[in-house]
C-alpha positions as a printed Julia matrix, in Angstrom:
58×3 Matrix{Float64}:
 -21.35   23.5   10.13
 -22.85   20.13   9.22
 -24.32   21.54   6.0
 -20.87   22.81   4.96
 -19.33   19.39   5.58
 -22.06   17.62   3.63
 -21.65   19.99   0.68
 -18.0    18.92   0.2
 -17.25   16.18  -2.34
 -16.74   12.7   -0.95
 -13.1    12.39  -2.0
 -11.97   15.84  -0.91
  -9.89   14.57   2.02
  -6.18   15.28   1.66
  -5.13   11.91   3.12
  -5.82    8.62   1.35
  -8.46    6.38   2.86
  -6.37    3.19   2.62
  -2.83    2.29   1.8
  -2.96   -0.02  -1.16
  -0.38   -2.07  -2.97
   1.29   -0.09  -5.73
   1.0    -2.92  -8.27
  -2.11   -4.9   -7.36
  -4.19   -2.44  -5.33
  -4.54   -4.91  -2.45
  -5.69   -2.96   0.62
  -4.33   -5.33   3.26
  -0.93   -6.71   4.28
   1.13   -3.85   2.87
   4.69   -2.94   3.76
   5.12    0.81   4.12
   8.81    0.78   3.2
   8.16   -0.74  -0.21
   4.52    0.17  -0.88
   3.83   -3.43  -1.89
   1.65   -6.21  -0.57
   3.24   -9.27   0.97
   2.52  -11.44  -2.07
   4.25   -9.14  -4.53
   7.08   -8.41  -2.09
   7.82  -12.12  -1.71
   7.82  -12.68  -5.47
  10.18   -9.75  -6.02
  12.58  -10.93  -3.29
  12.69  -14.43  -4.8
  13.43  -12.9   -8.22
  16.22  -10.75  -6.65
  14.53   -7.5   -7.75
  14.83   -5.85  -4.32
  18.49   -5.47  -3.37
  17.8    -4.42   0.23
  15.66   -7.46   1.09
  17.01  -10.93   1.85
  15.31  -14.28   2.07
  15.29  -16.09   5.34
  16.64  -19.61   5.54
  15.73  -22.06   8.29
């Protein structure tokens, strides 16, 4: 069984190893709903490119 598993290619898994940002490829701080990292999401909200997101005001 172990020999069969080792003979498979490294990237043969059907699920991705990490969720990455769609634009930058950043592996951390991603929002699943948008597929973007927090940096890009914030820039897009400030530029009014995401109609469903709103800025918070204190």
